[in-house]
Phi, psi and omega in degrees: 000137182296146179295341182302324182290335179288341181265352181290149178282160181301319180301322179289320177299322180292317176301314183290326177303313185291347175259022175070030181270109183293326183293324174300317178299313183300324176293312176305313176308309182301316183289324190246355182306311181298314177300318178291327180292317180296323175297314183294312183295323179299328186262328183266335179059029181212108189294325175299314183287327177294324179292318177300317181299310186295319178299318178294324176300312185284327179292324173297318176303311180295318185291328186250022186300327184274338184258341184298133175265094183251121175278301171230136186293325178295313177300317181296315178294323180294314183292321178296324179288317178300314178298318181296319177299317179292326177294319182291316177302316174299319176296321176294322178293315179298319174298316181296319179295321174295325178291328178283330177282330184308312186295321176300316180292318178296321179299316178298314179300318179296319177299316176300314178302313180300315179295322174302313180295316178299321177294318175306310184297312181299318182289327180292318176302315182300315182297319181288329176297319178297332177282349183291157175299156190302311181299320182291317179296320182293314180297321183295317179294320177297323185283306192268321182276320181268344181073018184284142173288160185303316185293323176293322180292316181302311180299313181301313185266006179055054181232161173284150177305324179296324181290321176296318176299316178300316180296317180295312176308308181303314182297315178297321179297313183294319180293321177299315179293321182287330185249012183303314184299309178298321183296316183294324177296320182291320177291318177301321179293315187290324187254357180232000000 
């Protein structure tokens, strides 16, 4: 860059900038980048984010160079930087709020999904129970639905306790096989 741009007054640089002079823009950038960075870092406390803000301010200056109403370049850049910082802070606050709300929303969705899968599993089990042989089904219902102990079921149905245990084992084995796919989906959903 010719040394002459370093000697130009700010007003002259702005006039040249508005006439698409890239070297005038470069000189403005050289003069004010550090000051705008100081404004941004002072409010953001994050150097990478502050650099992004200053970059965006200068990119906006170049993009709007012909339409911008610039009284003094330093004030224009300072106001633009403060505005951009506030915009970023609002975006961060909004993102933080969404992140805080996300677990609650996900938990509600997960709970609804879990209830639906539990209902499906219970409905499937009920269907499969009805498919069991009559004696096996009756013993299963007494045991699991009524909560009766094996000895009481054996006395009621006039069977040996061993027969009741065998019928329960048979019922549970058939139900396990029939509901394995739904059960695995439920387990995967709960633990992953």
